[in-house]
N, C-alpha and C positions, 0 to 999 in steps of 0.2 A: 310127470314130465306135460306138458300142454302146447298145445300149436298157437303158435305166435298172431295169426289169426283173428281166436280169440279176445285178444286186447286187443286187437284192433276197432272189434264192434262196437266197442266203450260200454259194453254193457257193464253196471256197477258192482253186480256178485262178482261177474268175471275180476275184473280191476281191483279190489278190493280182495278176493282171491289171492291176484299175483304180489299186492302190497305186502302180504304176509308171508311169504315167500322168498327163500332164496332165487334168486334169477341167475341162469347163465342164458343168453341170447347166442346162439349158434346162427351165423349171418352166412350163407352163400352169395350174397348179393352183392357188388361193386358198390350199390349204392346208398350204403349201409340203411338198408330199411326198416330191419330189426332193431338198429338205433334209435332211428325216428319215430319208431310206435312206439318203442318205449318213452323216451324221450315225452311226446305229446300226451300218454295218458301220466305220466309227471312217477314211473316207478326205478327204485333202484334197481340196478342191475351191473351185472360182471359182462364185459363181449367177448366173442370169438369171432374175428372174420375170416372164411376158410381160405379164400382167396389169399392171403396173407399169407397162407404155410404150404400153397403152391397147389391150391384142389381148385 
């Protein structure tokens, strides 16, 4: 488990670690901030927005 903020830093080592992992982004933001970060750094991921589930 990693913090999405680490990916947003753009650190090559962290991004490489994310690229070699199965990623599930659990996002509580209506603006899809988690999704935007993953797209920005080019990571494949699965996505779950908690507000879609009523949280």
